C-alpha positions in Angstrom: 20.4 -12.7 16.8 17.4 -14.1 15.0 15.4 -11.5 13.2 12.1 -13.4 12.8 10.9 -16.6 14.5 9.2 -19.1 12.1 6.8 -21.9 12.9 4.5 -19.9 15.1 2.6 -16.6 14.6 -0.8 -15.1 15.4 -1.2 -14.4 11.7 -1.5 -18.1 11.2 -3.2 -18.6 14.5 -0.3 -20.8 15.7 2.0 -20.8 18.7 4.7 -22.8 20.4 4.0 -25.0 23.3 7.4 -24.4 24.9 8.9 -21.0 25.8 12.3 -22.4 24.6 12.5 -22.4 20.9 15.3 -23.2 18.4 16.0 -19.8 16.9 16.4 -20.7 13.3 13.8 -23.4 12.9 11.2 -22.0 15.3 10.6 -25.6 16.6 10.3 -26.1 20.3 13.7 -27.2 21.8 11.8 -30.1 23.3 9.3 -31.5 20.8 7.2 -34.2 22.5 5.7 -37.2 20.7 2.1 -36.8 21.7 2.0 -33.0 21.8 -1.5 -31.6 21.0 -0.3 -28.5 19.2 -0.2 -25.6 18.3 2.7 -24.8 16.0 2.7 -24.4 12.2 4.0 -27.9 11.6 1.2 -29.3 13.8 -1.5 -27.6 11.8 0.2 -28.3 8.5 -0.1 -32.0 9.4 -3.9 -31.8 9.0 -4.4 -28.7 6.7 -1.3 -28.7 4.4 -1.3 -25.7 2.0 -3.8 -23.8 4.1 -0.9 -22.9 6.4 0.7 -20.9 3.7 -1.7 -17.9 4.3 -2.7 -15.7 7.2 -6.1 -16.8 8.6 -9.0 -16.3 8.3 -8.1 -15.3 4.7 -10.1 -12.4 3.3 -11.3 -11.2 6.8 -8.0 -9.8 8.1 -5.0 -7.8 7.1 -1.7 -9.0 8.2 1.8 -7.5 8.1 5.1 -9.3 8.4 6.9 -8.9 11.7 10.5 -9.5 10.8 12.9 -7.1 12.6 15.4 -6.0 10.0 18.9 -4.8 11.0 18.0 -1.2 9.9 14.7 0.4 9.3 13.2 3.9 9.3 13.3 4.1 13.0 17.1 4.4 12.7 16.5 7.8 11.2 15.5 10.8 13.3 14.1 14.2 12.2 16.0 17.4 12.6 14.6 20.5 14.4 15.9 24.0 13.8 15.8 27.2 15.8 16.1 29.6 12.9 15.1 30.2 9.2 12.0 29.4 7.3 11.7 27.8 3.9 8.6 28.9 1.9 7.4 31.4 4.6 8.6 34.7 6.1 10.4 34.0 9.4 7.8 35.8 11.4 6.2 34.0 14.4 2.8 35.5 13.5 3.0 34.1 9.9 5.2 31.0 10.3 2.7 28.9 12.3 2.3 25.2 11.9 -1.3 25.4 10.6 0.1 27.6 7.7 2.2 24.7 6.4 1.0 23.6 3.0 1.0 19.7 2.8 -0.1 19.6 -0.9 1.9 17.6 -3.4 1.7 16.8 -7.0 3.0 14.2 -9.4 3.0 13.7 -13.2 4.8 14.8 -16.3 2.5 17.1 -18.1 -1.1 16.5 -16.8 -0.2 16.6 -13.1 -2.4 15.3 -10.2 -2.6 17.3 -7.0 -3.1 15.8 -3.6 -4.1 17.6 -0.4 -1.7 15.3 1.6 1.3 13.5 0.3 -0.1 10.0 0.8 -2.3 7.7 -1.2 -3.7 4.1 -0.9 -2.1 0.9 -1.9 -3.7 -1.1 -4.6 -7.1 -2.5 -3.5 -8.0 -5.2 -6.0 -9.8 -8.5 -6.1 -9.5 -9.4 -2.4 -12.6 -9.8 -0.4 -11.4 -7.1 2.0 -11.2 -4.6 -0.8 -14.5 -5.7 -2.4 -16.6 -5.5 0.8 -15.1 -2.3 2.1 -14.7 -0.5 -1.3 -17.3 2.3 -0.7 -15.6 3.2 2.6 -12.1 3.2 1.0 -13.1 5.0 -2.2 -15.2 7.8 -0.7 -12.7 8.2 2.2 -9.9 8.8 -0.3 -12.0 11.1 -2.4 -13.1 13.4 0.5 -9.5 13.4 1.8 -8.2 14.6 -1.6 -5.8 11.7 -2.1 -5.3 9.1 -4.9 -6.9 5.7 -4.8 -5.4 2.7 -6.5 -7.9 0.1 -7.9 -5.8 -3.0 -8.0 -5.5 -6.0 -10.2 -8.1 -8.6 -11.3 -11.3 -6.7 -10.4 -12.9 -7.4 -13.8 -11.5 -10.9 -13.9 -13.3 -12.1 -10.8 -16.5 -10.1 -11.3 -19.4 -12.7 -11.0 -21.3 -10.6 -13.5 -18.5 -10.2 -16.0 -19.4 -10.2 -19.6 -16.9 -10.9 -22.3 -16.9 -11.1 -26.1 -15.8 -14.1 -28.1 -12.1 -13.1 -27.8 -12.4 -12.9 -24.0 -12.3 -9.1 -23.9 -14.4 -7.3 -21.1 -17.6 -5.8 -22.4 -19.3 -5.3 -19.1 -18.1 -5.4 -15.5 -20.6 -4.1 -12.9 -18.0 -4.4 -10.1 -15.5 -2.2 -11.9 -18.2 0.2 -12.8 -19.1 0.4 -9.0 -15.4 0.9 -8.0 -15.0 3.9 -10.4 -18.4 5.4 -9.6 -17.9 5.3 -5.8 -14.7 7.4 -6.0 -16.1 9.9 -8.4 -19.2 10.6 -6.3 -17.2 12.9 -4.0 -14.0 13.6 -6.1 -13.4 17.3 -6.1 -10.3 17.7 -8.2 -7.6 16.4 -5.8 -6.3 12.9 -6.2 -7.1 10.4 -9.0 -8.3 6.8 -9.4 -5.6 4.5 -10.9 -6.5 1.1 -12.4 -3.8 -1.5 -12.3 -3.0 -4.0 -15.0 -1.5 -7.4 -14.6 -1.0 -10.2 -17.2 -4.6 -11.3 -17.1 -6.0 -7.8 -17.1 -4.0 -7.0 -20.2 -5.2 -10.2 -22.0 -8.8 -9.4 -21.0 -8.8 -5.9 -22.3 -9.3 -4.1 -19.0 -7.5 -1.0 -20.1 -9.7 -0.6 -23.2 -12.8 -1.1 -21.0 -12.0 1.4 -18.3 -10.6 4.1 -20.6 -13.2 3.9 -23.4 -16.3 3.1 -21.4 -15.6 4.5 -17.9 -13.4 7.4 -18.8 -10.5 6.4 -16.5 -7.5 8.6 -17.1 -4.7 6.8 -15.4 -3.5 3.2 -15.8 -0.9 1.6 -13.5 1.3 -1.1 -14.9 2.4 -3.5 -12.3 5.7 -5.3 -12.0 5.2 -6.5 -8.4 4.8 -5.4 -4.8 6.7 -5.6 -1.5 4.6 -8.4 0.0 5.5 -11.2 -2.4 7.3 -12.1 -5.6 4.4 -14.0 -7.3 1.1 -12.8 -8.7 -2.0 -11.9 -6.7 -4.2 -14.6 -5.2 -7.6 -15.0 -3.5 -9.4 -18.0 -2.0 -12.5 -19.4 -3.5 -15.1 -21.3 -1.5 -17.1 -22.8 -4.4 -16.2 -25.6 -6.9 -18.4 -23.9 -9.5 -16.6 -20.5 -8.9 -13.2 -22.2 -9.1 -14.1 -23.8 -12.4 -15.4 -20.5 -13.7 -12.2 -18.7 -12.9 -10.0 -21.4 -14.5 -12.1 -21.0 -17.6 -11.5 -17.3 -17.6 -7.7 -18.0 -17.8 -6.6 -17.9 -14.2 -4.3 -20.4 -12.5 -6.5 -22.2 -9.9 -5.0 -24.6 -7.4 -5.6 -27.4 -6.5 -6.9 -27.9 -10.1 -10.7 -28.0 -9.8 -11.0 -30.1 -12.9 -9.2 -33.0 -11.2 -11.8 -35.6 -10.0 -9.8 -36.3 -6.8 -9.9 -32.6 -5.8 -13.5 -32.4 -6.7 -14.3 -35.4 -4.4 -12.2 -33.9 -1.6 -14.1 -30.6 -1.8 -17.5 -32.3 -1.9 -16.5 -34.6 1.0 -15.4 -31.6 3.1 -11.6 -31.8 3.8 -10.7 -29.5 0.9 -12.5 -26.3 1.9 -11.1 -23.7 -0.6 -9.4 -23.3 -3.9 -6.9 -20.6 -4.7 -6.9 -18.3 -7.7 -3.5 -17.1 -8.7 -2.3 -14.5 -11.2 0.5 -15.2 -13.6 4.0 -14.0 -13.2 4.9 -11.1 -15.4 8.2 -11.0 -17.4 9.7 -7.6 -18.3 11.8 -6.4 -21.2 12.5 -2.9 -22.2 11.1 -3.1 -25.8 7.8 -4.7 -24.5 7.5 -2.1 -21.7 7.9 0.8 -24.2 5.4 -0.7 -26.6 2.8 -1.2 -23.8 3.2 2.4 -22.6 2.7 3.6 -26.2 -0.3 1.3 -26.6 -2.0 2.6 -23.5 -1.5 6.1 -24.6 -2.9 5.4 -28.0 -6.1 4.1 -26.1 -6.4 7.5 -24.5 -4.7 7.2 -21.1 -3.7 10.7 -19.9 -1.3 9.3 -17.4 0.6 6.0 -16.9 2.2 4.9 -13.6 4.3 1.9 -12.6 4.3 -0.1 -9.4 7.3 -2.2 -8.7 8.3 -4.4 -5.7 11.2 -5.3 -3.5 13.5 -6.6 -6.3 17.3 -6.2 -6.3 19.0 -3.1 -7.6 19.2 -4.4 -11.2 15.4 -4.4 -11.5 15.1 -1.2 -9.6 17.4 0.5 -12.1 15.3 -0.9 -15.0 12.2 0.6 -13.4 13.8 4.0 -12.9 15.6 4.3 -16.3 12.7 2.9 -18.3 10.3 5.1 -16.5 12.5 8.0 -17.4 12.6 7.0 -21.1 8.9 6.4 -21.2 7.9 9.5 -19.3 6.0 7.6 -16.7 4.0 9.9 -14.5 4.7 8.1 -11.1 6.9 5.2 -10.1 5.8 3.6 -6.8 8.6 1.5 -5.2 7.4 -0.9 -2.7 9.8 -2.4 -0.1 9.6 -5.5 1.9 7.8 -6.7 4.0 4.7 -4.6 3.0 1.4 -6.2 2.1 -2.1 -6.4 3.4 -2.0 -10.1 4.3 -3.2 -11.7 1.0 0.3 -13.2 0.5 2.0 -16.4 1.5 3.1 -15.7 5.1 6.7 -17.1 5.0 7.2 -15.3 1.6 6.0 -12.1 3.1 8.4 -12.3 6.0 11.5 -13.6 4.2 11.7 -12.3 0.6 12.8 -9.0 -0.9 14.7 -5.8 -0.2 13.5 -4.1 2.9 12.1 -0.6 2.5 14.9 1.6 3.8 17.5 -0.3 1.8 15.5 -0.2 -1.4 14.6 3.5 -1.0 18.2 4.4 -0.3 19.2 2.6 -3.5 16.4 4.5 -5.3 17.8 7.9 -4.3 21.3 6.9 -5.4 20.1 5.8 -8.8 17.9 8.8 -9.3 20.7 11.1 -8.4 22.9 9.3 -10.9 20.4 9.6 -13.6 19.9 13.3 -13.0 23.7 13.9 -13.2 23.6 12.5 -16.7 21.0 15.1 -17.6 18.2 12.6 -17.9 14.6 13.3 -16.5 13.9 11.6 -13.2 10.4 10.2 -12.8 8.3 11.3 -9.9 8.8 8.7 -7.2 6.5 7.3 -4.4 7.8 5.1 -1.6 5.8 2.3 -0.1 6.4 -0.5 2.4 5.3 -0.4 6.0 4.4 3.3 6.6 1.6 4.3 9.0 2.2 7.7 10.5 3.2 11.3 9.8 6.8 10.8 11.0 7.1 7.9 8.5 5.8 10.1 5.8 8.3 12.9 6.6 11.3 10.6 6.7 10.4 8.9 3.4 10.0 12.3 1.7 13.3 13.5 3.1 15.2 10.3 2.3 13.9 10.4 -1.3 14.2 14.2 -1.7 13.8 15.8 -4.1 12.5 12.9 -6.2 10.0 11.3 -3.8 6.6 13.2 -4.0 4.4 11.0 -1.9 4.1 7.9 0.3 1.8 4.9 -0.6 0.1 3.3 2.4 -1.7 -0.1 2.6 -3.0 -1.3 5.9 -2.7 2.2 7.5 -5.5 3.6 5.4 -7.5 0.4 5.3 -7.8 0.0 9.1 -9.8 3.3 9.7 -12.1 2.4 6.8 -12.9 -1.0 8.4 -13.2 0.4 11.9 -15.5 3.2 10.7 -17.6 0.6 8.9 -17.8 -1.5 12.1 -18.8 1.5 14.1 -21.8 1.9 11.8 -22.8 -1.7 12.7 -22.2 -1.2 16.4 -24.4 1.9 16.3 -27.2 -0.4 15.0 -26.6 -2.5 18.1 -25.0 -5.3 16.1 -22.3 -7.5 17.6 -23.2 -6.3 21.1 -23.4 -2.6 20.3 -20.7 0.0 20.9 -17.6 -1.2 22.7 -16.3 0.9 25.6 -13.3 1.9 23.5 -15.8 3.9 21.3 -18.7 4.7 23.6 -16.5 6.8 25.8 -16.7 9.4 23.0 -20.5 9.3 22.7 -23.4 7.3 21.5 -24.1 8.9 18.2 -22.0 9.2 15.0 -21.7 13.0 15.2 -20.5 12.6 18.8 -18.0 9.8 18.1 -16.5 11.2 14.9 -14.8 14.6 15.6 -14.8 15.5 11.9 -18.5 14.7 11.3 -19.7 18.2 11.6 -16.7 19.5 9.7 -17.7 17.3 6.8 -21.3 18.4 7.1 -20.1 22.0 6.5 -18.8 20.8 3.1 -21.3 18.1 2.1 -24.5 19.2 3.8 -27.2 16.5 4.1 -25.1 14.1 2.1 -23.0 13.5 5.2 -25.9 11.6 6.8 -25.7 9.0 4.0 -21.9 8.8 3.7 -20.4 5.5 4.9 -18.8 5.9 8.3 -15.6 4.1 7.1 -15.1 7.0 4.7 -15.5 9.4 7.7 -12.9 7.3 9.5 -10.4 7.5 6.7 -10.9 11.3 6.5 -10.2 11.6 10.2 -7.0 9.4 9.9 -5.8 11.4 7.0 -6.5 14.6 8.9 -4.4 13.3 11.8 -1.5 12.5 9.4 -1.9 15.9 7.8 -1.8 17.9 11.0 1.0 15.8 12.5 3.0 16.4 9.2 2.3 20.1 9.5 3.8 20.1 13.0 6.9 18.2 11.9 7.4 20.4 8.8 7.1 23.6 10.9 9.7 22.2 13.3 12.1 21.6 10.4 11.2 25.0 9.1 9.6 23.6 5.8 6.4 25.4 5.0 5.8 23.4 1.8 6.5 19.8 0.8 9.0 20.6 -2.0 11.3 22.2 0.6 11.8 18.9 2.5 15.4 17.7 2.0 17.8 15.0 3.1 19.4 17.6 5.5 16.2 17.4 7.6 17.0 13.9 8.9 20.0 12.2 10.5 21.1 8.6 11.1 21.2 7.2 14.6 23.6 4.4 13.8 26.7 4.2 11.6 25.2 1.3 9.7 22.2 3.3 8.8 24.4 6.2 7.7 26.3 3.8 5.4 23.2 2.4 3.9 21.3 5.7 3.3 24.2 8.2 2.9 22.4 10.3 5.5 24.8 11.9 8.0 25.5 10.0 11.3 24.2 12.0 14.2 27.7 13.0 15.4 28.6 14.3 11.9 25.5 16.1 11.0 26.1 19.9 10.8 29.6 19.3 12.4 31.5 21.6 10.0 29.0 24.4 10.5 29.2 24.0 14.2 33.0 24.1 14.2 33.0 27.2 12.1 30.8 28.9 14.6 33.0 27.9 17.6 36.3 28.8 15.8 35.1 32.1 14.4 
């Protein structure tokens, strides 16, 4: 059974001519000399490296579609008929709206969130830049954390640097922080990520000392890819500028042949890449100490879909360094700004990686060492996903990191704003069925007016969209938690889920459906 068919995918805007395809290669079983397309290899013939990335790059999000042998759908959620954790077992008190979905993370200076979810890193990509106010304000009014990703200062067109290359002014970073803080009410936080170039450019010093940022996130990687971040650049001048700032730019914009190809037209874009980071324990501990000396109140770590060895390093070193939150991102993950074949074929899938995480955290705890607060990431989009992740990682997992699932309502809400202005043909029927004004279309519009008064009328509709999506996840989570008799997030446990397949049970150490509660059942029957 082939788990993912290569050589044709909507993400690359390619497809096979034939319905019969060789499973491993993805090539049509009858490839005709004279075929006019439309597979990957056909397009690569003309466009070469452009076929590495989902298209149109910067205007879409894309998620890998490999069907792994085991995923979170192989877990089901328990439901109970008696008992209540965190609430009196009284039907007039133990109602699902009474469930508390708040969570918190951190060592000493903890961050509270109204719902146990937060955004994936939104960095230097065009999607993040042009939708930032929607994402940032949406996260703030929802009471969740927002992660400002890597390279924001480095690609800022108005960046100012001193003679040593350190950031002295970055209007784009200023905007990113300002937009989140406009509506921040004490729940959630804004994290600023650092990669190799950010560290060299003095981003931590700038955001801590000049912008008052309290939390810095070190980045080892992500679930989408095992290389540094990338964007595409449509200007030769811009490509040269970014190379001068220390980035890897390919093809090399200083090479005359590539300059000629760009000017003539066939080379349409350059790529800006971040460098690979290399970790060692001594360097990690020194960097954490340096960031604290700069005034960072909290330091978090984001790591990717690496094997158990690197996972163990992340957990143990985070314990030793008293890291405030460790986010573990499984494959395939990502928002689409990654090489497509890499996104589909590299890394440890989420459920496998998260099962490893629990095993290692449990081992660390048995040794009497502190276990860092954990967040799981990698393909989550709904309330049942959130519950399963919290249960699988209990009691160590405090929250779930979401990428595309929180970006989509921001983009849809933004587009609704344009449709209401009669752009792009006006409101589509999928939206106009709810009404023709924003307060009719968005069910939470008047709810937000109650809190923000007249400010709601100037609030970007993408933010309202994110608030609505988070509200859906919150209420859905309350229902699931009530069904499992958990009236607060810390009560969720691994006993609240079961494995539907024996293979899933082996991987996760969660009881197989026919074994879950078997001993208790037999004791009742045999009493």
